[in-house]
N, CA, C and O of each residue as an XYZ file, in Angstrom:
304
protein
N      28.335     86.294     93.068
C      28.437     87.694     93.385
C      29.687     87.894     94.261
O      29.853     87.183     95.252
N      30.555     88.836     93.919
C      31.746     89.057     94.731
C      31.386     89.657     96.093
O      30.464     90.463     96.219
N      32.130     89.243     97.084
C      31.923     89.764     98.435
C      32.681     91.076     98.599
O      33.661     91.314     97.893
N      32.240     91.933     99.524
C      32.987     93.175     99.765
C      34.349     92.867    100.369
O      34.575     91.784    100.908
N      35.234     93.820    100.273
C      36.575     93.643    100.839
C      36.476     93.298    102.324
O      35.667     93.868    103.056
N      37.302     92.367    102.745
C      37.243     91.928    104.144
C      38.456     92.376    104.942
O      38.687     91.885    106.047
N      39.220     93.288    104.402
C      40.418     93.747    105.087
C      40.072     94.563    106.325
O      39.261     95.485    106.240
N      40.668     94.247    107.479
C      40.450     95.065    108.670
C      41.025     96.471    108.504
O      40.674     97.385    109.252
N      41.916     96.639    107.512
C      42.504     97.957    107.263
C      41.483     98.972    106.793
O      41.740    100.174    106.853
N      40.327     98.517    106.325
C      39.290     99.433    105.846
C      38.344     99.855    106.953
O      37.405    100.612    106.709
N      38.576     99.381    108.160
C      37.732     99.720    109.298
C      38.584    100.491    110.313
O      39.382     99.880    111.022
N      38.435    101.813    110.398
C      39.282    102.613    111.283
C      39.275    102.166    112.738
O      40.275    102.342    113.434
N      38.181    101.595    113.213
C      38.129    101.207    114.621
C      39.137    100.102    114.931
O      39.586     99.976    116.070
N      39.496     99.304    113.927
C      40.495     98.254    114.152
C      41.832     98.861    114.557
O      42.531     98.315    115.411
N      42.190     99.992    113.947
C      43.445    100.662    114.322
C      43.346    101.295    115.703
O      44.333    101.352    116.436
N      42.150    101.772    116.059
C      41.952    102.319    117.405
C      42.130    101.208    118.437
O      42.796    101.409    119.453
N      41.538    100.032    118.186
C      41.679     98.910    119.125
C      43.150     98.538    119.279
O      43.612     98.283    120.391
N      43.884     98.506    118.175
C      45.308     98.147    118.234
C      46.082     99.165    119.065
O      46.956     98.794    119.848
N      45.765    100.440    118.898
C      46.441    101.479    119.675
C      46.081    101.372    121.148
O      46.941    101.543    122.013
N      44.815    101.089    121.440
C      44.379    100.903    122.826
C      45.118     99.734    123.466
O      45.613     99.849    124.586
N      45.192     98.616    122.761
C      45.881     97.444    123.304
C      47.356     97.746    123.561
O      47.914     97.326    124.575
N      47.982     98.475    122.640
C      49.383     98.840    122.814
C      49.555     99.772    124.011
O      50.492     99.614    124.793
N      48.653    100.742    124.154
C      48.683    101.674    125.282
C      48.570    100.922    126.609
O      49.312    101.196    127.552
N      47.644     99.985    126.670
C      47.466     99.210    127.900
C      48.702     98.369    128.202
O      49.135     98.270    129.350
N      49.254     97.773    127.171
C      50.408     96.886    127.349
C      51.666     97.651    127.757
O      52.400     97.211    128.641
N      51.915     98.786    127.121
C      53.170     99.504    127.336
C      53.127    100.521    128.471
O      54.130    100.733    129.153
N      51.967    101.154    128.679
C      51.929    102.235    129.658
C      51.149    101.900    130.919
O      51.602    102.205    132.022
N      50.000    101.285    130.777
C      49.156    101.032    131.943
C      49.596     99.773    132.683
O      49.698     99.773    133.910
N      49.853     98.714    131.947
C      50.259     97.422    132.499
C      49.350     97.002    133.664
O      49.819     96.783    134.781
N      48.056     96.894    133.387
C      47.112     96.608    134.477
C      47.274     95.202    135.046
O      47.501     94.233    134.321
N      47.151     95.130    136.352
C      47.193     93.839    137.044
C      45.858     93.516    137.712
O      45.640     92.411    138.210
N      44.977     94.506    137.709
C      43.651     94.305    138.299
C      42.603     94.812    137.318
O      42.899     95.579    136.402
N      41.387     94.369    137.533
C      40.287     94.826    136.681
C      40.106     96.331    136.803
O      39.832     97.005    135.810
N      40.254     96.864    138.009
C      40.085     98.302    138.225
C      41.116     99.105    137.430
O      40.783    100.137    136.849
N      42.361     98.637    137.402
C      43.400     99.343    136.647
C      43.153     99.225    135.149
O      43.433    100.158    134.397
N      42.634     98.092    134.717
C      42.294     97.912    133.306
C      41.196     98.899    132.905
O      41.306     99.581    131.886
N      40.150     98.966    133.705
C      39.042     99.880    133.426
C      39.538    101.322    133.439
O      39.156    102.118    132.581
N      40.374    101.656    134.396
C      40.923    103.013    134.474
C      41.758    103.326    133.228
O      41.642    104.416    132.668
N      42.588    102.392    132.796
C      43.413    102.596    131.611
C      42.584    102.790    130.357
O      42.884    103.657    129.537
N      41.541    101.987    130.206
C      40.658    102.116    129.040
C      39.948    103.471    129.073
O      39.874    104.161    128.056
N      39.435    103.842    130.224
C      38.755    105.128    130.370
C      39.695    106.283    130.062
O      39.310    107.239    129.390
N      40.919    106.196    130.550
C      41.912    107.240    130.303
C      42.228    107.353    128.807
O      42.338    108.454    128.269
N      42.373    106.202    128.147
C      42.648    106.203    126.707
C      41.531    106.903    125.952
O      41.796    107.783    125.133
N      40.274    106.520    126.219
C      39.136    107.106    125.495
C      38.979    108.586    125.813
O      38.597    109.364    124.940
N      39.265    108.986    127.039
C      39.159    110.386    127.430
C      40.170    111.238    126.675
O      39.881    112.382    126.325
N      41.347    110.689    126.424
C      42.417    111.440    125.767
C      42.416    111.303    124.251
O      43.245    111.924    123.586
N      41.519    110.517    123.689
C      41.429    110.358    122.243
C      40.834    111.633    121.644
O      39.722    112.031    121.992
N      41.575    112.261    120.753
C      41.144    113.544    120.192
C      40.488    113.364    118.824
O      40.547    112.292    118.221
N      39.871    114.429    118.358
C      39.308    114.394    117.013
C      40.424    114.277    115.979
O      40.224    113.693    114.914
N      41.591    114.825    116.284
C      42.732    114.699    115.375
C      43.179    113.238    115.283
O      43.528    112.759    114.204
N      43.168    112.535    116.415
C      43.503    111.108    116.406
C      42.512    110.348    115.530
O      42.905    109.510    114.718
N      41.236    110.645    115.700
C      40.203    109.967    114.906
C      40.382    110.250    113.421
O      40.242    109.350    112.594
N      40.691    111.504    113.080
C      40.919    111.863    111.680
C      42.105    111.096    111.113
O      42.086    110.696    109.948
N      43.132    110.887    111.924
C      44.306    110.129    111.489
C      43.928    108.692    111.145
O      44.389    108.150    110.141
N      43.094    108.078    111.972
C      42.664    106.699    111.712
C      41.814    106.620    110.444
O      41.932    105.668    109.672
N      40.969    107.606    110.235
C      40.122    107.626    109.044
C      40.956    107.890    107.792
O      40.761    107.238    106.766
N      41.885    108.844    107.872
C      42.736    109.170    106.720
C      43.655    108.017    106.337
O      44.113    107.938    105.197
N      43.921    107.141    107.266
C      44.781    105.980    106.996
C      44.199    105.113    105.872
O      44.941    104.427    105.169
N      42.902    105.146    105.709
C      42.241    104.350    104.668
C      42.776    104.720    103.285
O      42.968    103.850    102.435
N      43.015    106.007    103.065
C      43.512    106.447    101.761
C      44.884    105.856    101.454
O      45.224    105.624    100.294
N      45.653    105.619    102.484
C      46.992    105.048    102.311
C      46.935    103.559    102.012
O      47.701    103.064    101.185
N      46.043    102.846    102.670
C      46.019    101.391    102.527
C      45.099    100.886    101.422
O      45.257     99.759    100.953
N      44.156    101.697    101.007
C      43.184    101.242    100.016
C      43.830    100.679     98.741
O      43.411     99.617     98.279
N      44.827    101.346     98.160
C      45.445    100.757     96.960
C      46.055     99.374     97.216
O      46.035     98.514     96.336
N      46.590     99.164     98.407
C      47.187     97.868     98.742
C      46.115     96.794     98.934
O      46.314     95.637     98.567
N      44.981     97.186     99.512
C      43.869     96.251     99.674
C      43.344     95.829     98.305
O      43.039     94.658     98.083
N      43.243     96.784     97.396
C      42.789     96.470     96.038
C      43.760     95.493     95.374
O      43.337     94.523     94.745
N      45.059     95.750     95.517
C      46.064     94.847     94.942
C      45.993     93.441     95.534
O      46.342     92.460     94.877
N      45.534     93.357     96.784
C      45.417     92.058     97.468
C      44.010     91.481     97.363
O      43.622     90.646     98.180
N      43.253     91.913     96.376
C      41.886     91.416     96.137
C      41.010     91.475     97.376
O      40.252     90.545     97.653
N      41.114     92.575     98.126
C      40.264     92.769     99.298
C      40.851     92.234    100.584
O      40.234     92.354    101.642
N      42.021     91.650    100.513
C      42.658     91.115    101.718
C      43.435     92.172    102.476
O      43.469     93.331    102.063
N      44.063     91.790    103.584
C      44.832     92.728    104.403
C      45.953     93.384    103.608
O      46.542     92.780    102.711
N      46.232     94.631    103.959
C      47.241     95.410    103.224
C      48.656     95.148    103.726
O      49.625     95.406    103.011
N      48.782     94.643    104.936
C      50.101     94.429    105.509
C      50.600     95.611    106.336
O      51.733     95.602    106.818
N      49.753     96.628    106.500
C      50.159     97.780    107.315
C      49.891     97.508    108.765
O      50.164     98.356    109.614
């Protein structure tokens, strides 16, 4: 029986995590646990429904590439 596609590109939360990590690395640059927690809280507080829709709509862009890669990562 074939397994479902295992590409992280089909899971919108993976792109959210990547954006969060980039935000922490480039803007917050936490050196303490308190600053890390504050940065994460700030990111989630500022995440809009439009941002979420963008992550979900991204699936339509990558899905053809995932299919071409037999369920593997799209390279995006």
